[in-house]
C-alpha positions as a LaTeX table, in Angstrom:
\begin{tabular}{lrrr}
\hline
Residue & $x$ (\AA) & $y$ (\AA) & $z$ (\AA) \\
\hline
Met1 & 125.22 & 171.32 & 56.84 \\
Ala2 & 128.12 & 172.91 & 58.86 \\
Ala3 & 131.12 & 174.17 & 56.67 \\
Arg4 & 134.51 & 172.47 & 57.48 \\
Pro5 & 137.40 & 174.72 & 58.04 \\
Leu6 & 140.05 & 174.74 & 55.31 \\
Phe7 & 142.81 & 174.40 & 57.71 \\
His8 & 143.37 & 172.65 & 61.09 \\
Pro9 & 143.34 & 174.96 & 64.17 \\
Arg10 & 146.95 & 175.39 & 65.69 \\
Pro11 & 147.33 & 172.84 & 68.35 \\
Asn12 & 147.48 & 173.84 & 71.84 \\
Pro13 & 151.14 & 174.02 & 73.13 \\
Lys14 & 150.35 & 171.98 & 76.29 \\
Asp15 & 149.29 & 169.02 & 74.17 \\
Ile16 & 152.82 & 168.76 & 72.33 \\
Val17 & 155.17 & 166.32 & 73.89 \\
Val18 & 158.76 & 166.91 & 73.17 \\
Pro19 & 161.03 & 163.94 & 73.86 \\
Ala20 & 164.22 & 164.67 & 76.05 \\
Pro21 & 167.20 & 162.57 & 76.23 \\
Ile22 & 167.94 & 160.99 & 79.85 \\
Leu23 & 171.09 & 162.43 & 80.93 \\
Pro24 & 173.18 & 161.41 & 84.05 \\
Pro25 & 173.08 & 163.60 & 87.13 \\
Leu26 & 175.77 & 166.47 & 86.79 \\
Gln27 & 177.78 & 167.72 & 89.77 \\
Ala28 & 179.90 & 170.77 & 89.60 \\
Ala29 & 182.75 & 170.28 & 91.77 \\
Ser30 & 186.31 & 171.20 & 92.37 \\
Thr31 & 187.22 & 168.17 & 94.34 \\
Leu32 & 186.68 & 164.49 & 93.32 \\
Gly33 & 183.84 & 163.04 & 94.76 \\
Lys34 & 182.94 & 159.55 & 95.57 \\
Asp35 & 181.38 & 157.31 & 92.68 \\
Val36 & 182.37 & 159.60 & 89.97 \\
Asp37 & 182.70 & 158.15 & 86.51 \\
Val38 & 183.59 & 161.12 & 84.35 \\
Val39 & 185.53 & 164.41 & 85.16 \\
Val40 & 185.48 & 167.32 & 82.71 \\
Val41 & 188.27 & 169.71 & 82.77 \\
Gly42 & 189.36 & 172.54 & 80.45 \\
Ile43 & 192.44 & 173.03 & 78.57 \\
Arg44 & 193.95 & 176.33 & 77.55 \\
Gly45 & 197.02 & 177.93 & 75.96 \\
Thr46 & 199.25 & 177.97 & 73.00 \\
Gly47 & 200.11 & 174.83 & 71.17 \\
Asp48 & 203.60 & 174.95 & 72.77 \\
Asn49 & 202.31 & 175.20 & 76.39 \\
Pro50 & 198.95 & 174.18 & 76.95 \\
Val51 & 197.66 & 173.89 & 80.65 \\
Leu52 & 194.47 & 171.71 & 82.15 \\
Val53 & 192.25 & 174.14 & 84.11 \\
Gly54 & 190.16 & 172.85 & 87.03 \\
Val55 & 191.95 & 169.64 & 87.61 \\
Pro56 & 191.03 & 168.16 & 91.09 \\
Ala57 & 194.58 & 167.85 & 92.77 \\
Glu58 & 193.90 & 164.22 & 94.24 \\
Leu59 & 193.03 & 163.18 & 90.60 \\
Asp60 & 196.22 & 164.40 & 89.17 \\
Lys61 & 198.21 & 162.89 & 92.07 \\
Ala62 & 196.73 & 159.56 & 91.69 \\
Thr63 & 197.32 & 159.61 & 87.78 \\
Thr64 & 201.02 & 160.50 & 88.32 \\
Lys65 & 201.35 & 157.70 & 90.82 \\
Lys66 & 199.57 & 155.15 & 88.49 \\
Val67 & 200.74 & 156.34 & 84.98 \\
Gly68 & 204.12 & 157.71 & 86.03 \\
Ser69 & 203.15 & 161.44 & 84.51 \\
Ser70 & 200.88 & 164.08 & 85.33 \\
Leu71 & 197.39 & 164.45 & 83.62 \\
Thr72 & 198.64 & 167.40 & 81.54 \\
Glu73 & 201.47 & 164.99 & 80.34 \\
Leu74 & 199.11 & 162.42 & 79.68 \\
Ala75 & 196.67 & 164.82 & 77.69 \\
Leu76 & 199.27 & 166.11 & 75.43 \\
Ala77 & 200.51 & 162.64 & 74.76 \\
Val78 & 197.43 & 161.66 & 73.31 \\
Gly79 & 196.81 & 164.90 & 71.56 \\
Ala80 & 194.54 & 166.96 & 73.70 \\
Ser81 & 193.44 & 170.08 & 71.88 \\
Thr82 & 192.99 & 173.78 & 73.22 \\
Lys83 & 190.79 & 174.43 & 70.25 \\
Leu84 & 187.40 & 175.84 & 71.52 \\
Ala85 & 184.89 & 172.91 & 72.50 \\
Arg86 & 187.28 & 170.10 & 71.22 \\
Thr87 & 187.13 & 167.17 & 73.66 \\
Thr88 & 189.44 & 164.40 & 74.31 \\
Val89 & 188.70 & 161.32 & 76.71 \\
Leu90 & 191.29 & 160.08 & 78.85 \\
Thr91 & 191.49 & 157.13 & 81.39 \\
Ala92 & 192.98 & 158.59 & 84.67 \\
Ala93 & 193.53 & 157.06 & 87.87 \\
Gly94 & 191.01 & 154.05 & 88.72 \\
Ala95 & 188.01 & 153.91 & 86.71 \\
Val96 & 187.54 & 157.70 & 86.30 \\
Arg97 & 187.57 & 158.95 & 82.77 \\
Val98 & 188.79 & 162.63 & 82.10 \\
Ile99 & 187.50 & 164.67 & 79.06 \\
Thr100 & 189.46 & 167.60 & 78.39 \\
Val101 & 187.46 & 170.56 & 76.70 \\
Gly102 & 189.37 & 173.08 & 74.75 \\
Leu103 & 189.05 & 176.64 & 75.97 \\
Gly104 & 191.51 & 178.57 & 73.21 \\
Glu105 & 194.34 & 180.34 & 73.72 \\
Glu106 & 192.89 & 183.00 & 75.89 \\
Val107 & 194.51 & 183.31 & 79.36 \\
Asp108 & 191.33 & 184.39 & 80.59 \\
Pro109 & 188.49 & 182.69 & 78.74 \\
Ser110 & 185.16 & 184.97 & 78.54 \\
Pro111 & 181.97 & 183.80 & 79.73 \\
Ala112 & 180.80 & 182.75 & 76.19 \\
Thr113 & 183.90 & 180.75 & 75.84 \\
Leu114 & 183.17 & 178.92 & 78.89 \\
Arg115 & 179.69 & 178.31 & 78.51 \\
Ser116 & 180.49 & 176.78 & 74.95 \\
Ala117 & 183.16 & 174.59 & 76.44 \\
Ala118 & 181.03 & 173.50 & 79.23 \\
Gly119 & 178.24 & 172.52 & 76.77 \\
Ala120 & 180.54 & 170.38 & 74.88 \\
Gly121 & 181.84 & 169.07 & 78.01 \\
Val122 & 178.54 & 167.91 & 79.23 \\
Arg123 & 177.59 & 166.54 & 76.05 \\
Ala124 & 180.65 & 164.41 & 76.01 \\
Ala125 & 180.12 & 163.40 & 79.55 \\
Gly126 & 176.36 & 162.39 & 78.86 \\
Ser127 & 177.50 & 159.99 & 76.43 \\
Leu128 & 180.14 & 158.47 & 78.47 \\
Ala129 & 178.82 & 158.40 & 82.25 \\
Arg130 & 177.01 & 155.74 & 83.43 \\
Asp131 & 175.39 & 157.60 & 86.60 \\
Arg132 & 177.36 & 160.44 & 87.62 \\
Ala133 & 179.81 & 163.28 & 86.09 \\
Ser134 & 181.62 & 165.83 & 88.05 \\
Val135 & 181.81 & 169.00 & 85.57 \\
Thr136 & 184.99 & 171.27 & 86.47 \\
Val137 & 185.04 & 173.44 & 83.70 \\
\hline
\end{tabular}
């Protein structure tokens, strides 16, 4: 009679299946493309004078025409925060939704700050987008 091992052998890593969420396709862009549902932009600066970063000019112009105020004014009116990785969702012109992501108070954010903010923006966009997201952080 053969002896049985007291413990199970380690599984082969190739046999392990880890489920991954299905995310919408993302597109890094500085202009607003066709069929875009969500645009992610940064917001930085102090509480008195925050600034949106990476806003496509045509989106800001269309929002001003539709709402009567710029995208920055709209973001401030709904309480968008410059706190690192804090996200706020806005409805801009048409069906496009804008996610503002806090970049902190730094004038020139570090690569680590941008990575953290981009991750927060992509996670928020993934939960909102139907089929496309344009990431401009």
